[in-house]
C-alpha positions as CSV (number, residue, x, y, z in Angstrom):
1,M,-0.1,0.0,0.1
2,T,1.4,3.4,-0.9
3,T,1.2,6.2,1.7
4,P,-0.2,9.6,0.3
5,V,2.3,12.2,-0.3
6,S,0.3,14.6,2.2
7,D,0.9,12.1,5.1
8,S,4.6,11.5,4.4
9,V,7.2,11.7,7.1
10,M,10.1,14.0,6.0
11,T,13.7,13.9,7.3
12,V,15.7,17.3,8.3
13,K,17.2,17.3,4.9
14,E,13.9,17.0,2.9
15,V,12.3,19.8,5.1
16,A,15.3,22.1,4.7
17,D,15.1,21.4,1.0
18,Y,11.2,22.0,0.9
19,L,11.5,25.3,2.9
20,R,14.5,26.1,1.0
21,V,16.7,26.6,4.2
22,N,19.7,25.3,5.8
23,Q,19.6,22.0,7.6
24,R,20.8,23.8,10.6
25,T,17.9,26.1,10.7
26,V,15.5,23.2,10.5
27,Y,17.2,21.4,13.4
28,R,17.4,24.6,15.5
29,L,13.5,25.5,15.0
30,A,12.6,21.9,15.9
31,V,14.8,21.9,19.0
32,E,13.1,25.2,19.9
33,R,9.6,23.6,19.5
34,R,9.0,26.3,16.8
35,L,8.5,23.8,14.1
36,P,6.4,20.9,14.5
37,G,8.4,17.8,14.4
38,F,8.9,14.5,16.5
39,K,12.2,12.4,17.4
40,V,12.7,8.8,16.0
41,G,15.6,7.8,18.2
42,A,18.2,10.5,17.8
43,T,16.9,11.8,14.5
44,W,14.1,14.4,13.8
45,R,11.2,13.6,11.5
46,F,8.3,15.8,10.3
47,K,5.0,15.2,9.0
48,R,4.3,17.0,5.7
49,N,0.9,18.1,6.6
50,D,2.2,19.6,9.8
51,I,4.8,21.5,8.1
52,D,2.2,22.9,5.5
53,A,0.3,24.0,8.5
54,W,3.0,25.6,10.0
55,I,3.7,27.4,6.8
56,A,0.1,28.6,6.6
57,A,0.2,29.8,10.1
58,Q,3.4,31.8,9.5
59,S,1.9,33.5,6.6
60,S,-1.4,34.4,8.4
61,G,-0.1,35.1,11.9
62,V,-2.1,32.3,13.8
63,G,-0.6,29.4,15.6
64,P,-0.2,26.0,14.0
65,S,-3.1,24.4,16.2
66,E,-5.3,27.1,15.1
67,A,-4.5,26.7,11.4
68,T,-5.0,22.9,11.6
69,G,-8.1,23.0,14.0
70,A,-6.4,20.5,16.0
71,P,-8.9,18.5,18.3
72,G,-9.0,20.0,21.9
73,E,-7.5,23.4,20.9
74,V,-9.6,26.5,21.8
75,K,-9.5,29.2,19.2
76,K,-8.4,32.7,20.4
77,T,-10.9,35.3,19.7
């Protein structure tokens, strides 16, 4: 079974290429919890959907949970 591209998991290098930034920038943002990601062992991984929501949130000025409508999150008014 093939995983849809939107649900794919990306590496630091793939995210850096996608965002057109340095890999160190991706790592720094992930460590600071400013970029949504998770660790598998010692390496960072990122869901493409989360990165796309983060991009939308950066563009619109809302938090990532507000952009994705995450369950249990209360929107600020």
